[in-house]
N, C-alpha and C positions, 0 to 999 in steps of 0.2 A: 921330276916333279911333275905331277899330273895337273889336269886341267882344273880340276876342283881345288886342289892346293893353292894354285895360282891365283885364281879368282877370290878364294879366302884371304889370302894374303893381300892381294890389293884392296880387299874389302877392309882389312884390318887397317891397313896403313891410311886409307881414305877417311875411316872413322877417328883414327888418332890425330890426324890433321885437322879435321874439323872442331875435333873435341879441344886441340890446343888454339885453335883460332878463337873459339867461344869463351876459353878461359881468359885469354890476353883481352878480349872485349870486356868482359866482366871487369878485369883488373883495371883497365882504362877508365871505366866508367865509375867504378869505386872512387879513382882517384880523382876524377873531375866532381864527384860530390864531396870530397873532403876539401880540394881547392876552394868550391864555390862558398862553402859554409865557412871556411877560414876567411876568404876576401872579404865576404859580407860582414863578418863578425867585427874583423880588423876595422871595415869602414863605419859600421853602424852601431857596434858594441854586441853585447850578447842577445844572440836570436832566440825568440821564443820556440820552445820545442816542437810546436805543429809545425813553424815554419820549417825546421829543419827535418822533420819529417816527411813533409811535400817535396822539398828539395831531394831527399834521397829515393824518391819513388820516379824522378825524372828521368827521361831518355837521353842518351849522350849529346845529341845535337842540341837540345833546350839547355843543357847544362854548360854546353860550350857557347850559346848564346849568352847566357847569364854572366859567365866568367869574362867573355870579351868585353862586355858592357860595364864592367864594373867601376870604369872613370865616369861614366855617364850618369849614373843613377844619384837621385839627389835624397832619396829615401828608400825603405823597404816597399813603399807603394810601388815604386816604378819596376820593382822585381815581381811583385806580386801577379801582373798579368802574365808572367810564364809559369806560375806555378798554380794557377786557378783557384 
């Protein structure tokens, strides 16, 4: 195997690994979106579409904060500080 072939193979392997990591992170984020909406709906009833839309645009860290605080919220106003 030539040096060029080795470098190409390493580049492909690295690209596949990064793509897989990115795909897994996207899947985790989508799961957090679903979980946040489900928990908030269970606690407060049907959510306004605008509220769900804003939640679906949040990053993973903010979604995790919302999920972790679900028992502390008394109303959706308590959650609005995270969704802007």
